[in-house]
C-alpha positions in Angstrom: -65.1 -47.7 -14.8 -66.5 -48.3 -11.3 -65.7 -46.4 -8.1 -65.8 -48.4 -4.9 -66.4 -46.9 -1.4 -66.0 -49.0 1.8 -67.7 -48.2 5.1 -68.6 -49.8 8.3 -65.2 -50.1 10.0 -64.6 -49.2 13.6 -63.4 -50.2 17.0 -64.8 -53.5 18.3 -64.0 -55.8 21.2 -62.6 -59.3 20.7 -65.5 -61.6 19.9 -67.6 -58.8 18.5 -69.0 -58.3 15.0 -69.0 -55.7 12.2 -70.5 -55.5 8.8 -68.4 -53.8 6.1 -70.1 -52.4 3.0 -68.6 -51.7 -0.4 -70.8 -49.5 -2.6 -70.4 -49.0 -6.3 -71.0 -45.4 -7.4 -73.7 -45.2 -10.1 -73.6 -48.7 -11.5 -74.4 -52.3 -10.7 -71.8 -54.8 -9.6 -73.5 -57.7 -11.5 -70.7 -57.7 -14.1 -67.9 -57.9 -11.7 -66.3 -60.6 -9.5 -65.6 -59.1 -6.1 -63.0 -59.5 -3.4 -62.2 -58.3 0.1 -58.6 -57.8 1.2 -56.9 -56.4 4.3 -53.6 -54.9 5.2 -52.2 -54.7 8.7 -49.4 -52.2 9.6 -46.0 -53.5 8.3 -47.6 -56.4 6.4 -48.5 -57.1 2.8 -52.1 -56.9 1.6 -53.7 -60.3 2.0 -56.8 -62.0 0.6 -59.8 -62.3 2.8 -62.9 -63.3 0.7 -64.1 -63.5 -2.9 -67.5 -63.6 -4.6 -68.0 -64.8 -8.1 -69.7 -62.6 -10.7 -72.9 -64.6 -10.5 -73.0 -64.0 -6.7 -73.4 -67.7 -6.1 -69.9 -68.9 -5.3 -67.7 -67.7 -2.4 -64.2 -68.4 -1.2 -62.4 -67.5 2.0 -58.9 -67.4 3.4 -58.4 -70.1 6.0 -57.9 -67.5 8.7 -61.4 -66.2 8.4 -63.4 -69.2 7.2 -66.4 -69.8 9.4 -66.2 -66.3 10.8 -66.6 -63.9 7.8 -69.3 -63.9 5.2 -69.2 -62.1 1.8 -72.5 -61.3 0.1 -74.1 -59.0 -2.4 -77.5 -57.2 -2.2 -80.3 -57.8 -4.6 -80.0 -54.5 -6.5 -76.3 -55.6 -6.9 -74.9 -52.3 -6.0 -73.3 -53.2 -2.7 -71.1 -56.0 -1.5 -70.9 -56.8 2.2 -68.4 -58.5 4.4 -69.9 -59.7 7.7 -67.2 -60.1 10.4 -67.9 -62.2 13.4 -65.9 -63.6 16.3 -63.3 -61.0 15.7 -59.8 -61.4 17.0 -57.0 -58.9 17.5 -55.3 -60.4 14.5 -58.2 -59.2 12.3 -57.1 -55.6 12.9 -56.3 -54.0 9.5 -57.5 -51.7 6.8 -60.1 -53.6 4.8 -60.3 -53.0 1.0 -62.9 -54.2 -1.5 -62.0 -54.8 -5.1 -63.7 -55.6 -8.4 -62.7 -57.2 -11.6 -64.4 -57.6 -15.0 -61.7 -59.9 -16.4 -62.7 -63.1 -14.7 -66.1 -64.4 -13.5 -64.8 -66.8 -10.9 -63.2 -66.6 -7.5 -59.9 -64.6 -7.4 -57.5 -64.3 -4.5 -54.7 -62.5 -6.3 -54.6 -58.7 -6.1 -53.2 -58.4 -9.6 -56.4 -59.6 -11.3 -58.5 -56.8 -9.8 -59.1 -53.6 -11.8 -60.7 -51.4 -9.2 -60.1 -50.8 -5.5 -61.7 -48.8 -2.8 -59.7 -46.6 -0.3 -60.3 -48.9 2.6 -62.0 -48.8 6.0 -60.2 -49.4 9.3 -61.1 -52.3 11.6 -59.6 -52.3 15.0 -60.2 -55.2 17.4 -59.2 -54.3 20.9 -60.4 -54.5 24.5 
């Protein structure tokens, strides 16, 4: 079992940037495919970005493509989501997730085994 802890959220102005981190407690993430999701008030949780188990392949929701980047550090204990050119529509709680079931890119919440508790991102002037 792996425990995930997100950090790095906060208040940022439109056009600004943030880097979110997802740390795994006590173990490597090299055996998991990873994903980032977000949930705005009154809306369903939606897919943002995915990283394959190998760390080589990435996949993004159309709404964030070209603005967000998912990556993993070399010790493979932390996954990042770099947020750039932020818009008010990006305001949400951001969650990271991990799965050992599939090695590829997954945008469906049901395939993920482990979830963090989320970090709030607020984009406002």
